[in-house]
Every structure is written in C-alpha cells, then in structure tokens.
N, C-alpha and C positions, 0 to 999 in steps of 0.2 A: 547620628542616626536619624534617618526616616520611620517613616508609622510601622512604614512596610519590614523591615527587618523587624525579628523575635515574631511576626505574627505565627499565630497556628492556621495551618493551611491544610485540607482533607482533600486528599484525590481519589474518585472515585474510577478505578482502571487502573491497573498494573502490567500495560503491556508493553509498546516502545512506547505511543504518548502519554502513559502515566510516568515511566519510568524518567521520559524526557525532561519531561513538567517538573517532576521532582530534581532532578539535579538542577535544573533553573533556578529551582525558587530555594531549595538549598543555597547556594551559590547566592542567591539574594541577601539572604540572612534569614529567608524562614525554617520556622518548625513543621517540619513536612510529617504525614503521615500517607500511607497507600492502601485502600482494599481495593483487593482483589479476588475475587471469586473462583476464580480458577486455582489448584494445587499443583498441576502440571502439566496442562493444555499446552497452557505457551512455552515450555520447554521443547513441549515436537514439532512445534512449526517448523518449515523450512526449506517453501517455497522461495522462488526470486526475491527479488526487491533492487534496482537501480536508483543509484544514488549519483546527480553529477557530480562532478570531480570537485568543480568549488564548493558546494554543501562540504562534500568530505575535508575539506583542507577546512573548513571553517569550524566544523568539529569537532577534528581533530587542535586546533592553536583556539578553541576556548575548552578544552577538557571531557569534553565529553565521549569520545572514542579514543584509544589507542593510534597511534601512527603506524602502527603493527600486528593491527586488527584483519583479519583475511577475508580480501577481494578478489574480484577475479576481474583485469583491468581489457575495458574494450575500447578499443579505438577507431573500429567499423561498424558497417551497417551493410548484410546484403541482401537483395530481397531475389525470392526465384519465385516462379510460376511451376507448374506440370507444363511439361511439352512431351508428349509419346513421340515426336520426332526426333528428339535428340536422343543420342546415345545414352546418357545420365538420365533422360527423364523431366530433364530440367530444365528452366531456360534462365538465365541471370537479366533483370529485367530495370536492378537499381545497385548501385555500390558505391559508399560513399564513406566520411568518415563521419564518425560516431564516438564520441567521449563520453563515458561512465565509467562509474566503480560498481562492477558488480556484486551484489549480498546474498548474501543468507540472513531469512527473514529471524530465524533462531538465533544463528551466532551472532548478530545485530541484537538482538534483547538479550540477551547474556551478558555482552558488552556492557550493556546501557546497566544493567541491574546489578550487575557489581557495583557499579558507583552509587546505589542506593545501600544502605546502613539496613539490614536483616531487623535491625529495631524498630523501625518504621516501616518495614512491609509487612503486611498485614495478610498472610497467604490464605485461602480458601477463606475467605471473608467478604461477606455477599451484601450489596447496599441495598434496602428495601423502600430507601427514600431521604428525603432531604429536604429539613424543614424550617423556613424561614426564623431567624430568632433576633432576640436584640440585638444590635449591632452586630451580628454575627447570622452563620446555618448552623446547624444540628445533624448531625448525620446521623441519619438509625440504621442499623445494621445489623444479622443474626447476633453481633457483641455485647449490642446494647445501641446506648445514646450519647454522641460527644460534640460538645458543641465547635465552632471552628467562626475562625473571624475571615477567611477564604473557602470556599469549595472549588475543584477544580473538576468538572467533567470529561476523562479520558476515557469513557464506555464504551467506543467506536462506536461503528453504524446503527445498531440498534441501542443508541443510547438512550439512557433514561433521563441523563442531566438536560439534554438534549430540549426536550418540551417542557422544560423547566426555564428554561431560555427563552425559544421563543414556541410556544405551543402550534403554530400555525404552518411550522415545516415540517413535512411529510417525505419521507424516503420514496422516492417512485421506483419504480422495475421501469427497464432500457426496454424490457422485449427480447435478452439476448442475454445470455451467459457466458463464462470462461471458464472453457475445460481447466486443468491442470495438472501436473503430474511432475517427479521429478525422482532420480535415482542414483547409483551410484556411477561414477564413469565411468570402470572396472564393466559393466554390462554393454559399456558400445560395442557393434560389432567390428573390428580388423580397426580398431583403436579411434582417435580424436580426430572428427576431421578438421582442417585446417581454419576453417570458416569460425569454427567453437573456437578455436585458439585466439584469435584473433576478436572477435567481436561474438555482434548478437549477427541472426539467421531473423529475417522477415519472409515470410510464406503466406502469397496471395489468395484467397480461396472463393469460390461463386459466392458462397454465403457468409463471408467473412474472412478472418486472416490468424494467421499461428506465429510465432516467434519461438523461437529455441536459443538457448545461451547457457557458459557453466557457469555456478555458484561455488563458493568455496562450500564443502564440507565441515559439518563440527571435528571431526575430530582431523588431529593435526596435517597439514600437508597431501587432504585430498578434495578434488572436487565432484560435484553432482552435476546432470544434467537438469535442466529446467525450463520445462516448456510450455505455454500457455495456446487454447485454441479459441478464437472470439467467435461464436455460430447463433444463428435464431431457436428459441427454445426447444428442446426433444418435446415430440410429438404437441406440439401448441401449450404443454402447459404454460403456467402462470407462478410467477413466487411474487406476488404483490405484498406480504408481509416480509419483512426482510429474515431472508433466511440464507440456509448455506449449505449443503451435503460434503462435511469432511471427509478426510483420509480414510477410507470403510465404511463412507456411508451411501456411497456408490453401489446401485445393484445392477443385477447380469442384462437389466432390459437397457438398462443407460447406457453401462457400458460397452454392449453392443452397439448402440448408436452411433457412438464415439467412433468404435472402429469402423462403422460402412462410412463415416464421413472418410477414411482417411485412402478411401479412393479418390480425393482429387489432391491428394498431397502429389508432392516429387518423390517415389520409390524411396527414396534414402531416407525423408524426415518422416516418410509414412514409418518405414520401421522402427525409427528412433523413438516414437511417441507408439507404437506396440510394444516394444519392450519394459514398459514402464508396466511394474507388476500392478493388478488389480486395487491392493487395498491400498496406494500412492498416490489412486487419482482421485480428484475431489471437484466440484461444478460450484462456480459460485454466480450468482447471480444478478446480475449488473445493474447498482442501483446508483440515483443522484438526489442532488436534493440543496437549494441553496437555502440562506438562511437572513435573518433580518439585524441582526446583533449575534457579537460572540461573548455577550457579557447580560446578565440581566442581576440589578440587586449587587449580594456579594459571591455570587456564582458565576466563574466564566469555562467558556467549553472550550476543546482543543483537538487536533487533528480530526478524524470519521465522526467523532462526536457533534463536532461545527459542523460545514457545508459535508457532501458526499459527494467524492468527485468518481468518475470510471476511471477504470484503472491506467486506460490509456494514457494519461497524463504522467503515469509514476506514482501518484498522487498518495493517499495513504500514509506511511511509513514518512515519507521524504515532507508532507505539509507535517504533520506532526512535529518531526525535527526543525522545521524552520519558524514552527508555532510557537516551537520551547523556546527558541531561540531569542523571539522577539520578544517572548513573554520578559525573559531576564535583563534583557534590555532594555524593556519599559519600567519593570522594578526597580532596577540603578539607579533609572534617571527619573523616579516619582516621586515628591515628599508624600503621598497620602495615595491611601486605594484606590480612591474614585481617581487619579491622576493616571496612576499605572492602566487601570484597567479600559479607561480610556484612551489610554495611547495604545492598547494591544489590541482590544476592537479596528481601532483605526487604521491600525498595519498590517492585522489579517484579514479582518472581514472582505474589501475588495477583493484580496489578493486570491479567497478562499472561493469567491463568488463567479471571480475570472478562470478559472480553473475547470469548475464546476460546466459553464459554457464553453469554455475548450475541448470539455471530455465531451458535450452533446454533440461536435462537431465533429472531432474525429470518429464519435460513434455513427452517425449519419455517414461520412466519407467512406469506410472502412467495414463498415457493418450491416447497417440500413438501406444504407443507396449506394454503394460500393461499382465503380468502374467494373469494366471487363478486364481483368490482370491479364490473360490468356496474351488480350490485343496489345498490352503495351508492349513500347522498347523502350529502353532505355532513357530517350527523349521524351517522348508522351511523358512514361511515370515522373521526370525531373519536375518537365511543364506541369503536369497533375499537381505536385507536392507543394510545389511554390507560388500555387496560382490562390493570392489573394489572402491566404491562411495557411499556414504550415497544418497540411492536413495529415502526415505520418506523424504516428504518437511519437513525442523526443522523451519518451522513458517508459517503455513497455513494461510490466511485470514478469 
C-alpha cells in the first residue's frame, strides 16, 4: 500500500473536471469528497464537446465512460464561404478527413457523475477558502471546515484555487467572443443536410468563423444542432473580468447583433443559426492563461482551473479528462504524494501551456488576423492550413 491509498482528498468543483478527478483518485484508492456549489446548473448545460477518438477509446478502456455513451461520429470537415454567384449562395473551399466523437456536455457530465457516489458528492456546497493545515489542507465551505490530505482545484476558468497554486496567473481576455446555440434537430427546415450527418461544417467569415455539427440529445435516440460563431466583441465591449452570458442571459440588443452578422453567412447556414430559440443562445468571452505549476504544497489544479485555453483547441473538457487520466497514472506509480504531484505536474503543465500557445495561434489566424476567406480556393486553403503550423482548429467546440 502506498501513502496515496487511503488519503482523504477534497475536490473543489463537481463539473466534468471534478467528476473525472473523483473517478481517478477513487480508482487510485483515495477517499474523495466533491464540493459543487450549483444544484442544477450542470444538468442543464448542453453545448457540444468534440473528443478525439483515441481519447474516447482510452476513457472507455479505463472505465471512465461507457462504450455505448451516445456520441455523433464525425468523419470529415467541410469548409464553406458565402458566394452570391453560386446557386446555393456558398462555395466549398476545403473538404478533408476529420475524426472526432461529438458529445453533448451535459450527457458527458451525467455519464461521469454516475460514477461518483452520491454520498461523496456534496451538491449546493460552496467553498469559500482553502487553508494550509499541518500536513494537509482545510476546506472552508458553507457546511463548515474539513481537513484533507490533498485538495484538487476543479472550479473552472474563474477558479479560486488557481490563485492558491500560482498567484501570478490571471485570465486574459482575447478581445473576441464565441456565440453558442443549440436546439433539437427536428427544428431544421427540410431535414438534416448530409454535411451534418457526416461531420462538421466550418464557415469562413470576414471577422472570424463559424462551426456547426450534431450532438446527442439527453433524450435517447435524439440529436441536437450545435453551432458556434467566433467574432469581435459587440459594440467594442470588454469582458476583462472572467464572465459569460449563459442561455437566457443574452438581451435583445446583443441578439440583434448576432442576427446582423448572419449577412456574412451562406444563406442556408444563416438560417440554421436564426432558427435557434433566443433563450438558447449564449455568449462566451474568450480567455486564456498559462500557469507556472499545476501544484503547490498539497493543492493541485485540473482542467480550466489550471491553464485556460481558447475553445479553438477543443480543450476545456478534453484537457480535464486527460488531466484526470494523468493524475490516476501518477498516483498509481508513486509511493508518496510528493512523488505523485511532481509526476502529475511534469506530465500536464507543459501540455497545458502548449495548448494555450496553440489557441493563441489559432485565434490570430482565424479571428484576429484572418485571411480573406472569399478569395480562397481549395488549393490555397490547404496551403494556408498547413503553412508552418496547423492553423485550423483540431477540435472546435
């Protein structure tokens, strides 16, 4: 038995990162407790998450998710631009193989949550502080104070625990946002287009780009349309303090800004976005930040509580799952927590910081300083895509 086994671990945050950490540490022999401030917010999230196929296979083999967890299999990506000279109003500028398992955030979370016993998952339990203790850490929550050998920060991009691990890191606003929307597939006019059956549609815009694909619906056997549009901040607004406008929080003026932007879309895909019920639209300001360490003392961070990567990289949930697998691996191969935390930091900090750098390159190439998509031909687009760096996002949200 290693010192890791039998340890008491407190996990701050119960979303995908927190549940994955709980599974990882329980499998390594730890006694875990999860603190989640929200009672219902997580159950209602339903936007798309693209998971690389090898990662999904690894998660299934490791027992984190079921092999029959619903996904929409993506095998290709088709890139369009608006072209009024074409009968369809659009022109294809790229068509290539693209392998991914397209998920519903809420379905993925529920699958992980089912593997975390209710007795260790404290819903509606907000953490106010974490305090160093003798050979451990005390979690201060609205339920009182409790001591743990190790604390895991899984409290997302607005993490309180990140400052505890690296006080110098601050989320930086990228000066653009990601509009999101989702709705039942049945609302599509004229049925589902073959592009969505096969994979992901990418749309070049003058000041950004859009994506659209199918994801599973929480109701078995059904699917949802999921789209995202990257663009500059409406009216020059700034979101310097990490925040978001969730579904239901987008006002009429902001929604009208989105609708006006549809003039740059091919007509069919503009209509796909316009069909979204207004309460189902959200705005996600884009942030990023690196971090000097994933651990400090007896505290470690995971997912967006560690590095914050731009959504172009498909990180967030994907990175959190990879962090959890690495954490379990480090714990199983270490005799002490000091060894385990050092191994975890060594495995994940460079990867997380590299993803931040990749996201910045993708943001510059596709939003901040994009080429003139309308002038692209398939040959020119392919040259641009592979010019020096892979400048089209590997896993869009």
